[in-house]
A tleap script that builds the chain and sets N, CA, C and O, in Angstrom:
source leaprc.protein.ff14SB
mol = sequence {
  NMET SER THR ILE THR THR PHE ASP SER THR
  VAL GLU SER LEU LEU ASP LEU LEU GLU SER
  ILE GLN GLU CYS ARG THR GLN LEU PRO ASP
  PHE GLN ARG GLY TRP VAL TRP ASP ASP GLU
  ARG ILE ARG ASN LEU LEU ILE SER VAL SER
  LEU SER TYR PRO ILE GLY ALA VAL MET MET
  LEU GLN THR GLY ASN PRO ASN VAL ARG PHE
  ALA SER ARG PRO ILE GLU GLY VAL ASP ASN
  VAL ASN GLN VAL GLU PRO GLU ARG LEU ILE
  LEU ASP GLY GLN GLN ARG LEU THR ALA LEU
  PHE GLN SER LEU LYS LEU LYS ALA PRO VAL
  ALA THR ARG ASP LYS ARG ASP LYS THR ILE
  LYS PRO ARG ARG GLY SER ILE GLY LYS ALA
  ALA ASP ASP CGLU
}
set mol.1.N position { 112.965 80.814 65.972 }
set mol.1.CA position { 112.407 81.153 67.547 }
set mol.1.C position { 111.602 82.126 67.599 }
set mol.1.O position { 111.879 83.317 67.457 }
set mol.2.N position { 110.429 81.580 67.834 }
set mol.2.CA position { 109.053 82.614 68.135 }
set mol.2.C position { 109.186 83.161 69.772 }
set mol.2.O position { 109.820 82.575 70.649 }
set mol.3.N position { 108.603 84.132 69.895 }
set mol.3.CA position { 108.925 85.369 71.105 }
set mol.3.C position { 107.407 85.827 70.986 }
set mol.3.O position { 106.961 86.634 70.170 }
set mol.4.N position { 106.728 85.163 71.943 }
set mol.4.CA position { 105.182 85.904 72.135 }
set mol.4.C position { 105.308 86.859 73.354 }
set mol.4.O position { 105.925 86.603 74.387 }
set mol.5.N position { 104.618 88.015 73.071 }
set mol.5.CA position { 104.629 89.305 74.112 }
set mol.5.C position { 103.027 89.131 74.109 }
set mol.5.O position { 102.258 88.617 73.296 }
set mol.6.N position { 102.830 89.793 75.397 }
set mol.6.CA position { 101.653 89.908 75.974 }
set mol.6.C position { 101.405 91.163 76.234 }
set mol.6.O position { 102.313 91.788 76.782 }
set mol.7.N position { 100.227 91.820 75.947 }
set mol.7.CA position { 100.131 93.182 76.503 }
set mol.7.C position { 98.957 93.182 77.250 }
set mol.7.O position { 97.985 92.548 76.839 }
set mol.8.N position { 98.907 93.948 78.526 }
set mol.8.CA position { 97.735 94.432 79.052 }
set mol.8.C position { 97.242 95.907 79.567 }
set mol.8.O position { 97.925 96.638 80.284 }
set mol.9.N position { 96.130 96.167 79.148 }
set mol.9.CA position { 95.547 97.458 79.087 }
set mol.9.C position { 94.528 97.815 80.422 }
set mol.9.O position { 93.557 98.567 80.504 }
set mol.10.N position { 95.085 97.077 81.258 }
set mol.10.CA position { 94.050 96.626 82.621 }
set mol.10.C position { 93.519 97.879 83.246 }
set mol.10.O position { 94.355 98.673 83.678 }
set mol.11.N position { 92.334 98.149 83.349 }
set mol.11.CA position { 91.610 99.471 83.957 }
set mol.11.C position { 91.622 98.608 85.738 }
set mol.11.O position { 91.123 97.576 86.184 }
set mol.12.N position { 92.459 99.693 86.294 }
set mol.12.CA position { 92.251 99.324 87.946 }
set mol.12.C position { 92.355 100.453 88.427 }
set mol.12.O position { 92.980 101.435 88.028 }
set mol.13.N position { 91.289 100.186 89.907 }
set mol.13.CA position { 90.579 101.749 90.417 }
set mol.13.C position { 91.900 102.340 91.176 }
set mol.13.O position { 92.904 101.735 91.554 }
set mol.14.N position { 91.699 103.166 91.232 }
set mol.14.CA position { 92.743 104.394 92.154 }
set mol.14.C position { 92.913 103.843 93.234 }
set mol.14.O position { 94.099 103.539 93.360 }
set mol.15.N position { 92.058 103.446 94.432 }
set mol.15.CA position { 91.856 102.498 95.719 }
set mol.15.C position { 92.582 101.396 95.486 }
set mol.15.O position { 93.603 101.353 96.171 }
set mol.16.N position { 92.424 100.527 94.794 }
set mol.16.CA position { 93.440 99.416 94.242 }
set mol.16.C position { 94.776 99.697 94.446 }
set mol.16.O position { 95.417 99.553 95.488 }
set mol.17.N position { 95.150 100.111 93.371 }
set mol.17.CA position { 96.074 100.829 93.103 }
set mol.17.C position { 97.395 101.303 94.136 }
set mol.17.O position { 98.517 100.822 94.295 }
set mol.18.N position { 96.652 102.544 94.780 }
set mol.18.CA position { 96.877 102.672 95.949 }
set mol.18.C position { 97.419 101.800 97.426 }
set mol.18.O position { 98.443 101.812 98.109 }
set mol.19.N position { 96.040 101.034 97.463 }
set mol.19.CA position { 96.521 99.842 98.151 }
set mol.19.C position { 97.840 98.732 97.910 }
set mol.19.O position { 98.529 98.133 98.736 }
set mol.20.N position { 97.865 98.740 96.462 }
set mol.20.CA position { 98.650 97.606 96.397 }
set mol.20.C position { 100.497 98.784 96.403 }
set mol.20.O position { 101.646 98.342 96.390 }
set mol.21.N position { 100.079 100.133 96.424 }
set mol.21.CA position { 101.722 100.521 96.616 }
set mol.21.C position { 101.851 100.288 98.063 }
set mol.21.O position { 102.975 99.974 98.455 }
set mol.22.N position { 100.803 100.396 99.022 }
set mol.22.CA position { 100.700 100.254 100.219 }
set mol.22.C position { 101.218 99.167 100.950 }
set mol.22.O position { 101.956 99.334 101.921 }
set mol.23.N position { 100.847 97.991 100.507 }
set mol.23.CA position { 101.332 96.766 100.639 }
set mol.23.C position { 102.465 96.485 99.990 }
set mol.23.O position { 102.799 95.307 100.111 }
set mol.24.N position { 103.400 97.364 99.137 }
set mol.24.CA position { 104.543 97.082 98.657 }
set mol.24.C position { 104.596 95.800 97.485 }
set mol.24.O position { 105.505 94.993 97.295 }
set mol.25.N position { 103.478 95.913 96.892 }
set mol.25.CA position { 103.132 94.788 95.790 }
set mol.25.C position { 103.390 95.191 94.900 }
set mol.25.O position { 103.621 94.457 93.939 }
set mol.26.N position { 103.491 96.948 94.786 }
set mol.26.CA position { 103.729 97.634 93.667 }
set mol.26.C position { 104.744 98.557 94.183 }
set mol.26.O position { 104.435 99.329 95.090 }
set mol.27.N position { 105.976 98.549 93.670 }
set mol.27.CA position { 107.350 99.295 93.924 }
set mol.27.C position { 107.649 99.674 92.560 }
set mol.27.O position { 107.065 99.420 91.506 }
set mol.28.N position { 109.040 100.559 92.907 }
set mol.28.CA position { 109.656 101.094 92.071 }
set mol.28.C position { 110.980 100.317 91.673 }
set mol.28.O position { 111.530 99.576 92.488 }
set mol.29.N position { 111.457 100.508 90.433 }
set mol.29.CA position { 112.794 99.850 90.276 }
set mol.29.C position { 113.927 100.603 90.790 }
set mol.29.O position { 113.657 101.798 90.912 }
set mol.30.N position { 115.229 100.252 91.163 }
set mol.30.CA position { 115.866 100.917 92.171 }
set mol.30.C position { 116.701 101.798 90.971 }
set mol.30.O position { 117.764 102.195 91.449 }
set mol.31.N position { 116.583 102.085 90.001 }
set mol.31.CA position { 117.388 102.683 89.132 }
set mol.31.C position { 116.368 104.139 89.401 }
set mol.31.O position { 117.094 105.118 89.567 }
set mol.32.N position { 115.376 104.366 89.452 }
set mol.32.CA position { 114.135 105.632 89.092 }
set mol.32.C position { 115.025 106.395 90.120 }
set mol.32.O position { 115.699 105.918 91.033 }
set mol.33.N position { 114.855 107.770 89.728 }
set mol.33.CA position { 114.960 108.871 90.591 }
set mol.33.C position { 114.088 109.224 91.642 }
set mol.33.O position { 112.928 108.846 91.477 }
set mol.34.N position { 114.346 109.885 92.743 }
set mol.34.CA position { 113.628 109.953 93.686 }
set mol.34.C position { 112.379 111.343 93.371 }
set mol.34.O position { 112.382 112.312 92.612 }
set mol.35.N position { 111.127 110.653 94.679 }
set mol.35.CA position { 110.032 112.073 94.081 }
set mol.35.C position { 110.885 113.526 94.203 }
set mol.35.O position { 111.829 113.832 94.933 }
set mol.36.N position { 110.161 114.277 93.194 }
set mol.36.CA position { 110.224 115.664 93.149 }
set mol.36.C position { 109.532 116.709 93.172 }
set mol.36.O position { 110.014 117.842 93.162 }
set mol.37.N position { 108.142 116.400 93.210 }
set mol.37.CA position { 107.104 117.165 92.836 }
set mol.37.C position { 106.897 118.473 94.017 }
set mol.37.O position { 107.438 118.370 95.118 }
set mol.38.N position { 106.232 119.443 93.731 }
set mol.38.CA position { 106.468 120.491 94.544 }
set mol.38.C position { 104.568 120.431 94.617 }
set mol.38.O position { 103.727 119.658 94.159 }
set mol.39.N position { 104.515 121.778 95.505 }
set mol.39.CA position { 102.951 121.246 96.061 }
set mol.39.C position { 102.206 121.855 94.851 }
set mol.39.O position { 101.336 121.119 94.384 }
set mol.40.N position { 102.373 123.049 94.254 }
set mol.40.CA position { 101.394 123.300 93.056 }
set mol.40.C position { 101.352 122.089 92.427 }
set mol.40.O position { 100.216 121.629 92.541 }
set mol.41.N position { 102.299 121.143 91.625 }
set mol.41.CA position { 101.648 120.453 90.569 }
set mol.41.C position { 100.985 118.927 91.531 }
set mol.41.O position { 100.273 118.106 90.953 }
set mol.42.N position { 101.278 118.810 92.667 }
set mol.42.CA position { 100.459 118.244 93.490 }
set mol.42.C position { 99.019 118.185 94.026 }
set mol.42.O position { 98.329 117.177 94.174 }
set mol.43.N position { 98.621 119.782 94.352 }
set mol.43.CA position { 97.123 120.496 94.188 }
set mol.43.C position { 96.712 120.137 92.957 }
set mol.43.O position { 95.670 119.492 92.844 }
set mol.44.N position { 97.753 120.635 91.420 }
set mol.44.CA position { 96.758 120.200 90.356 }
set mol.44.C position { 96.817 118.747 89.567 }
set mol.44.O position { 96.668 118.505 88.370 }
set mol.45.N position { 97.018 118.101 90.391 }
set mol.45.CA position { 96.889 116.586 90.333 }
set mol.45.C position { 95.612 116.044 90.768 }
set mol.45.O position { 94.767 115.273 90.312 }
set mol.46.N position { 95.784 116.723 91.801 }
set mol.46.CA position { 94.524 116.371 93.210 }
set mol.46.C position { 93.265 117.154 92.547 }
set mol.46.O position { 92.199 116.644 92.892 }
set mol.47.N position { 93.131 118.251 91.694 }
set mol.47.CA position { 91.920 118.988 91.046 }
set mol.47.C position { 91.796 118.067 89.825 }
set mol.47.O position { 90.644 117.841 89.454 }
set mol.48.N position { 92.843 117.477 89.113 }
set mol.48.CA position { 92.327 116.926 87.576 }
set mol.48.C position { 91.462 115.464 88.073 }
set mol.48.O position { 90.578 114.933 87.400 }
set mol.49.N position { 92.087 114.858 89.750 }
set mol.49.CA position { 91.415 113.666 89.702 }
set mol.49.C position { 89.824 113.535 90.427 }
set mol.49.O position { 89.027 112.597 90.403 }
set mol.50.N position { 89.739 114.929 91.088 }
set mol.50.CA position { 88.721 115.365 92.040 }
set mol.50.C position { 87.251 115.475 90.620 }
set mol.50.O position { 86.102 115.034 90.654 }
set mol.51.N position { 87.949 116.206 89.596 }
set mol.51.CA position { 87.119 116.347 88.572 }
set mol.51.C position { 86.718 115.441 87.673 }
set mol.51.O position { 85.749 115.608 86.932 }
set mol.52.N position { 87.609 114.203 87.694 }
set mol.52.CA position { 87.817 112.921 86.643 }
set mol.52.C position { 88.346 113.303 85.307 }
set mol.52.O position { 87.981 112.736 84.277 }
set mol.53.N position { 89.209 114.270 85.338 }
set mol.53.CA position { 89.660 114.374 84.330 }
set mol.53.C position { 91.076 113.532 83.833 }
set mol.53.O position { 91.948 113.358 84.684 }
set mol.54.N position { 91.187 113.256 83.088 }
set mol.54.CA position { 92.607 112.102 82.639 }
set mol.54.C position { 93.862 112.604 83.194 }
set mol.54.O position { 94.134 113.787 82.991 }
set mol.55.N position { 94.659 111.880 83.858 }
set mol.55.CA position { 95.928 112.275 84.391 }
set mol.55.C position { 97.302 111.175 83.855 }
set mol.55.O position { 98.251 110.772 84.527 }
set mol.56.N position { 96.989 110.925 82.513 }
set mol.56.CA position { 98.343 109.823 82.146 }
set mol.56.C position { 98.112 108.671 82.241 }
set mol.56.O position { 97.288 108.196 83.023 }
set mol.57.N position { 98.902 107.953 81.349 }
set mol.57.CA position { 98.864 106.782 81.269 }
set mol.57.C position { 100.297 106.360 82.572 }
set mol.57.O position { 101.395 106.915 82.548 }
set mol.58.N position { 99.902 105.334 83.545 }
set mol.58.CA position { 101.095 104.729 84.483 }
set mol.58.C position { 101.738 103.209 83.441 }
set mol.58.O position { 101.043 102.482 82.731 }
set mol.59.N position { 103.002 103.127 83.644 }
set mol.59.CA position { 103.409 101.908 82.923 }
set mol.59.C position { 104.199 101.227 84.029 }
set mol.59.O position { 104.959 101.842 84.776 }
set mol.60.N position { 103.962 99.860 84.088 }
set mol.60.CA position { 104.205 98.728 84.813 }
set mol.60.C position { 105.029 97.868 84.123 }
set mol.60.O position { 105.133 97.804 82.899 }
set mol.61.N position { 105.662 97.152 85.016 }
set mol.61.CA position { 106.720 96.062 84.570 }
set mol.61.C position { 106.326 94.826 85.598 }
set mol.61.O position { 106.860 94.974 86.697 }
set mol.62.N position { 105.645 93.837 85.499 }
set mol.62.CA position { 105.003 92.742 86.317 }
set mol.62.C position { 106.948 91.564 86.232 }
set mol.62.O position { 107.741 91.136 85.394 }
set mol.63.N position { 106.709 91.597 87.924 }
set mol.63.CA position { 107.947 90.755 87.782 }
set mol.63.C position { 107.850 89.046 88.093 }
set mol.63.O position { 106.743 88.519 87.984 }
set mol.64.N position { 108.580 88.533 88.330 }
set mol.64.CA position { 108.745 86.976 88.025 }
set mol.64.C position { 109.588 86.509 87.402 }
set mol.64.O position { 110.193 85.482 87.708 }
set mol.65.N position { 109.840 87.434 86.056 }
set mol.65.CA position { 110.945 86.757 85.246 }
set mol.65.C position { 112.247 86.357 85.653 }
set mol.65.O position { 113.109 87.233 85.588 }
set mol.66.N position { 112.734 84.742 86.235 }
set mol.66.CA position { 114.143 84.979 86.697 }
set mol.66.C position { 115.116 85.638 86.023 }
set mol.66.O position { 116.007 86.208 86.653 }
set mol.67.N position { 115.072 85.653 84.354 }
set mol.67.CA position { 116.067 86.314 83.547 }
set mol.67.C position { 116.364 87.654 83.691 }
set mol.67.O position { 117.415 88.172 83.314 }
set mol.68.N position { 115.204 88.369 84.379 }
set mol.68.CA position { 115.533 90.051 84.468 }
set mol.68.C position { 114.861 90.146 85.509 }
set mol.68.O position { 113.712 89.794 85.775 }
set mol.69.N position { 116.183 90.989 86.488 }
set mol.69.CA position { 115.839 90.683 88.050 }
set mol.69.C position { 116.274 92.454 88.226 }
set mol.69.O position { 117.342 92.934 87.847 }
set mol.70.N position { 115.321 93.101 88.791 }
set mol.70.CA position { 115.705 94.567 89.146 }
set mol.70.C position { 115.876 94.722 90.857 }
set mol.70.O position { 115.194 94.028 91.611 }
set mol.71.N position { 116.669 95.518 91.260 }
set mol.71.CA position { 116.409 95.616 92.980 }
set mol.71.C position { 115.502 97.047 92.788 }
set mol.71.O position { 115.548 97.960 91.965 }
set mol.72.N position { 114.463 96.700 94.244 }
set mol.72.CA position { 113.269 97.303 94.159 }
set mol.72.C position { 113.381 98.364 95.075 }
set mol.72.O position { 114.495 98.475 95.586 }
set mol.73.N position { 112.530 99.165 95.414 }
set mol.73.CA position { 112.518 99.980 96.756 }
set mol.73.C position { 111.221 100.340 96.774 }
set mol.73.O position { 110.919 100.658 95.623 }
set mol.74.N position { 109.799 100.511 97.902 }
set mol.74.CA position { 108.745 101.231 98.199 }
set mol.74.C position { 109.134 102.631 97.308 }
set mol.74.O position { 110.249 103.065 97.022 }
set mol.75.N position { 107.778 103.170 96.980 }
set mol.75.CA position { 107.692 104.677 96.887 }
set mol.75.C position { 107.864 105.514 98.327 }
set mol.75.O position { 107.562 105.097 99.445 }
set mol.76.N position { 108.371 106.671 98.018 }
set mol.76.CA position { 108.442 107.346 99.194 }
set mol.76.C position { 107.190 107.653 100.546 }
set mol.76.O position { 106.127 108.136 100.156 }
set mol.77.N position { 107.278 107.483 101.476 }
set mol.77.CA position { 106.174 107.558 102.351 }
set mol.77.C position { 105.824 106.018 102.624 }
set mol.77.O position { 105.230 105.885 103.694 }
set mol.78.N position { 106.059 104.719 101.872 }
set mol.78.CA position { 105.746 104.060 102.196 }
set mol.78.C position { 106.403 103.273 103.476 }
set mol.78.O position { 107.613 103.290 103.699 }
set mol.79.N position { 105.576 102.674 104.177 }
set mol.79.CA position { 106.264 101.798 105.577 }
set mol.79.C position { 106.478 100.685 104.847 }
set mol.79.O position { 105.632 100.223 104.082 }
set mol.80.N position { 107.956 100.042 105.097 }
set mol.80.CA position { 108.249 99.014 104.389 }
set mol.80.C position { 109.367 98.062 105.401 }
set mol.80.O position { 110.560 97.759 105.387 }
set mol.81.N position { 108.094 97.807 106.300 }
set mol.81.CA position { 108.177 97.143 107.472 }
set mol.81.C position { 108.206 95.445 107.136 }
set mol.81.O position { 108.966 94.624 107.648 }
set mol.82.N position { 107.276 95.223 106.248 }
set mol.82.CA position { 107.186 93.883 105.520 }
set mol.82.C position { 108.362 93.029 104.508 }
set mol.82.O position { 108.389 91.807 104.366 }
set mol.83.N position { 109.251 93.965 103.899 }
set mol.83.CA position { 110.055 93.722 102.962 }
set mol.83.C position { 109.436 92.651 101.857 }
set mol.83.O position { 110.091 91.609 101.831 }
set mol.84.N position { 108.538 92.678 101.122 }
set mol.84.CA position { 107.380 92.098 100.352 }
set mol.84.C position { 108.504 92.332 99.077 }
set mol.84.O position { 109.305 93.261 98.976 }
set mol.85.N position { 108.271 91.026 98.008 }
set mol.85.CA position { 108.986 91.285 96.986 }
set mol.85.C position { 107.526 91.727 96.007 }
set mol.85.O position { 106.462 91.117 96.115 }
set mol.86.N position { 107.703 92.681 95.237 }
set mol.86.CA position { 106.931 93.524 94.426 }
set mol.86.C position { 106.448 92.549 93.210 }
set mol.86.O position { 107.190 91.866 92.504 }
set mol.87.N position { 104.796 92.664 93.122 }
set mol.87.CA position { 104.748 92.321 92.032 }
set mol.87.C position { 104.970 92.693 90.705 }
set mol.87.O position { 104.778 92.189 89.598 }
set mol.88.N position { 105.459 93.788 91.180 }
set mol.88.CA position { 105.137 94.636 89.372 }
set mol.88.C position { 105.823 96.123 90.186 }
set mol.88.O position { 105.690 96.490 91.354 }
set mol.89.N position { 106.598 96.769 89.017 }
set mol.89.CA position { 107.346 98.022 89.347 }
set mol.89.C position { 106.710 98.877 88.382 }
set mol.89.O position { 106.126 98.486 87.371 }
set mol.90.N position { 106.899 100.391 88.855 }
set mol.90.CA position { 106.516 101.540 88.123 }
set mol.90.C position { 107.498 101.809 87.452 }
set mol.90.O position { 108.595 101.935 87.997 }
set mol.91.N position { 107.330 101.963 86.082 }
set mol.91.CA position { 108.241 102.345 85.012 }
set mol.91.C position { 108.007 104.165 84.409 }
set mol.91.O position { 108.570 105.216 84.103 }
set mol.92.N position { 107.195 103.713 84.506 }
set mol.92.CA position { 106.315 105.487 84.239 }
set mol.92.C position { 104.995 105.690 85.103 }
set mol.92.O position { 104.034 104.927 85.191 }
set mol.93.N position { 105.192 106.868 85.690 }
set mol.93.CA position { 103.974 107.470 86.483 }
set mol.93.C position { 104.544 107.548 87.670 }
set mol.93.O position { 103.727 107.970 88.488 }
set mol.94.N position { 105.669 107.312 88.176 }
set mol.94.CA position { 106.082 107.680 89.470 }
set mol.94.C position { 105.838 108.879 90.293 }
set mol.94.O position { 105.529 108.876 91.485 }
set mol.95.N position { 106.033 110.056 89.419 }
set mol.95.CA position { 105.754 110.833 90.373 }
set mol.95.C position { 104.226 111.334 91.074 }
set mol.95.O position { 103.965 111.549 92.258 }
set mol.96.N position { 103.484 111.409 90.049 }
set mol.96.CA position { 101.556 110.941 89.663 }
set mol.96.C position { 101.296 110.234 91.182 }
set mol.96.O position { 100.817 110.798 92.165 }
set mol.97.N position { 101.778 108.764 91.072 }
set mol.97.CA position { 101.208 107.759 92.031 }
set mol.97.C position { 102.114 108.112 93.214 }
set mol.97.O position { 101.506 107.840 94.249 }
set mol.98.N position { 103.461 108.665 93.495 }
set mol.98.CA position { 103.802 109.146 94.911 }
set mol.98.C position { 102.750 110.205 95.622 }
set mol.98.O position { 102.192 110.199 96.720 }
set mol.99.N position { 102.731 111.058 94.572 }
set mol.99.CA position { 102.144 112.417 95.046 }
set mol.99.C position { 100.598 111.776 95.464 }
set mol.99.O position { 100.209 112.013 96.608 }
set mol.100.N position { 99.759 111.008 94.597 }
set mol.100.CA position { 98.452 110.418 95.048 }
set mol.100.C position { 98.515 109.637 96.535 }
set mol.100.O position { 97.858 109.839 97.557 }
set mol.101.N position { 99.368 108.853 96.297 }
set mol.101.CA position { 99.502 108.290 97.570 }
set mol.101.C position { 99.903 108.771 98.751 }
set mol.101.O position { 99.523 108.266 99.807 }
set mol.102.N position { 100.746 109.840 98.690 }
set mol.102.CA position { 100.947 110.747 100.205 }
set mol.102.C position { 99.498 111.287 100.725 }
set mol.102.O position { 98.918 111.154 101.802 }
set mol.103.N position { 99.160 111.940 99.531 }
set mol.103.CA position { 98.182 112.565 99.686 }
set mol.103.C position { 96.675 111.774 100.187 }
set mol.103.O position { 96.009 112.146 101.153 }
set mol.104.N position { 96.429 110.944 99.545 }
set mol.104.CA position { 95.200 110.062 99.734 }
set mol.104.C position { 95.444 109.012 100.829 }
set mol.104.O position { 94.531 108.794 101.627 }
set mol.105.N position { 96.644 108.324 100.932 }
set mol.105.CA position { 96.631 107.154 101.823 }
set mol.105.C position { 97.664 107.384 103.198 }
set mol.105.O position { 97.601 106.658 104.191 }
set mol.106.N position { 98.258 108.098 103.107 }
set mol.106.CA position { 99.108 108.542 104.453 }
set mol.106.C position { 98.333 109.669 105.392 }
set mol.106.O position { 97.881 110.762 105.048 }
set mol.107.N position { 98.332 109.182 106.388 }
set mol.107.CA position { 97.577 110.107 107.348 }
set mol.107.C position { 98.660 110.474 108.024 }
set mol.107.O position { 98.949 109.972 109.111 }
set mol.108.N position { 99.465 111.523 107.353 }
set mol.108.CA position { 100.087 112.669 107.529 }
set mol.108.C position { 100.235 113.396 106.540 }
set mol.108.O position { 100.106 112.837 105.451 }
set mol.109.N position { 100.549 114.862 106.552 }
set mol.109.CA position { 101.128 115.846 105.429 }
set mol.109.C position { 101.826 115.464 104.667 }
set mol.109.O position { 102.666 114.697 105.138 }
set mol.110.N position { 101.927 115.718 103.153 }
set mol.110.CA position { 103.011 115.363 102.050 }
set mol.110.C position { 104.295 116.096 102.420 }
set mol.110.O position { 104.417 117.300 102.645 }
set mol.111.N position { 104.997 115.382 102.435 }
set mol.111.CA position { 106.425 115.691 102.485 }
set mol.111.C position { 106.659 116.285 101.015 }
set mol.111.O position { 106.611 115.566 100.017 }
set mol.112.N position { 106.920 117.675 100.970 }
set mol.112.CA position { 107.142 118.570 99.521 }
set mol.112.C position { 107.850 119.689 99.407 }
set mol.112.O position { 108.456 120.149 100.374 }
set mol.113.N position { 107.858 120.206 98.329 }
set mol.113.CA position { 108.461 121.819 98.540 }
set mol.113.C position { 107.679 122.534 97.346 }
set mol.113.O position { 107.192 122.133 96.289 }
set mol.114.N position { 107.800 124.076 98.144 }
set mol.114.CA position { 107.356 125.203 97.036 }
set mol.114.C position { 107.729 125.431 95.698 }
set mol.114.O position { 108.671 124.809 95.206 }
set mol.115.N position { 106.952 126.431 94.932 }
set mol.115.CA position { 108.057 126.425 94.105 }
set mol.115.C position { 109.403 127.177 93.694 }
set mol.115.O position { 110.027 127.197 92.633 }
set mol.116.N position { 109.684 127.981 95.322 }
set mol.116.CA position { 110.871 128.461 95.055 }
set mol.116.C position { 111.626 127.438 95.857 }
set mol.116.O position { 112.564 127.897 96.509 }
set mol.117.N position { 111.371 125.918 95.957 }
set mol.117.CA position { 112.349 124.780 96.169 }
set mol.117.C position { 112.697 124.801 97.718 }
set mol.117.O position { 113.747 124.374 98.197 }
set mol.118.N position { 111.454 125.470 98.549 }
set mol.118.CA position { 111.476 125.655 100.293 }
set mol.118.C position { 110.567 124.283 100.591 }
set mol.118.O position { 109.543 123.848 100.064 }
set mol.119.N position { 111.342 123.848 101.583 }
set mol.119.CA position { 110.445 123.088 102.200 }
set mol.119.C position { 109.183 123.013 102.782 }
set mol.119.O position { 108.952 124.175 103.118 }
set mol.120.N position { 108.262 122.344 103.086 }
set mol.120.CA position { 107.279 122.785 103.627 }
set mol.120.C position { 106.751 122.033 104.883 }
set mol.120.O position { 106.317 120.882 104.936 }
set mol.121.N position { 106.901 123.029 105.972 }
set mol.121.CA position { 107.116 121.865 107.227 }
set mol.121.C position { 105.082 122.858 107.527 }
set mol.121.O position { 104.784 124.031 107.755 }
set mol.122.N position { 104.261 121.623 107.355 }
set mol.122.CA position { 103.064 121.912 108.161 }
set mol.122.C position { 103.037 122.106 109.518 }
set mol.122.O position { 103.744 121.424 110.259 }
set mol.123.N position { 102.002 123.303 110.094 }
set mol.123.CA position { 101.871 122.950 111.257 }
set mol.123.C position { 100.705 122.666 111.825 }
set mol.123.O position { 99.753 122.828 111.061 }
set mol.124.N position { 100.407 122.255 113.028 }
set mol.124.CA position { 98.875 122.183 113.290 }
set mol.124.C position { 97.755 123.685 112.836 }
set mol.124.O position { 97.761 124.818 113.318 }
set mol.125.N position { 97.066 123.211 111.970 }
set mol.125.CA position { 95.920 124.137 111.813 }
set mol.125.C position { 96.535 125.178 110.623 }
set mol.125.O position { 96.083 126.270 110.278 }
set mol.126.N position { 97.785 124.418 110.094 }
set mol.126.CA position { 97.866 125.366 108.664 }
set mol.126.C position { 98.587 124.780 107.966 }
set mol.126.O position { 99.684 125.259 107.677 }
set mol.127.N position { 98.161 123.523 107.474 }
set mol.127.CA position { 99.010 122.855 106.317 }
set mol.127.C position { 99.033 122.908 104.861 }
set mol.127.O position { 98.034 122.888 104.143 }
set mol.128.N position { 100.221 122.975 104.485 }
set mol.128.CA position { 100.090 123.730 103.338 }
set mol.128.C position { 100.770 124.623 103.163 }
set mol.128.O position { 100.970 124.816 101.964 }
set mol.129.N position { 101.457 125.593 104.088 }
set mol.129.CA position { 102.110 126.639 104.273 }
set mol.129.C position { 103.331 126.520 104.131 }
set mol.129.O position { 103.771 125.433 104.505 }
set mol.130.N position { 104.139 127.317 103.680 }
set mol.130.CA position { 105.512 127.096 103.371 }
set mol.130.C position { 106.103 127.639 104.699 }
set mol.130.O position { 105.577 128.607 105.249 }
set mol.131.N position { 107.385 126.915 105.307 }
set mol.131.CA position { 108.190 127.549 106.549 }
set mol.131.C position { 107.948 128.638 106.710 }
set mol.131.O position { 107.239 129.095 107.607 }
set mol.132.N position { 108.668 129.405 105.605 }
set mol.132.CA position { 108.810 130.769 106.173 }
set mol.132.C position { 107.979 131.811 105.731 }
set mol.132.O position { 108.302 132.995 105.638 }
set mol.133.N position { 106.571 131.163 105.383 }
set mol.133.CA position { 105.523 132.069 105.674 }
set mol.133.C position { 105.215 131.983 107.111 }
set mol.133.O position { 103.987 132.063 107.089 }
set mol.134.N position { 105.527 131.880 108.242 }
set mol.134.CA position { 105.044 131.771 109.160 }
set mol.134.C position { 105.245 133.235 110.341 }
set mol.134.O position { 104.715 133.210 111.452 }
savepdb mol mol.pdb
quit
């Protein structure tokens, strides 16, 4: 029996990828851990993106194989009112993609924590300040 495997290293624009996440066409397999990045890691990622530095690879699993089914969920911050079946699942790159999605696509402050593991509660005019810095 011969099995043919196809690999694809498609280059996709960041905007297209983030829109795919927003539309729930790209989701997480349910077994992935939650989002845990702090504000410093998010800032460093945004600096790298703005300077066109490489930010690492992302690995996806195309869905549709009736013999391999994973429960899925949208990444944190996505409003999942449509209950769309995903076209692909994020296997590696969840933290980076969630940080980029929340930073660049949401019209709300990023829900994160500082290095001391304190929740950041943005106030009007002070986005990015920790709650205990008030």
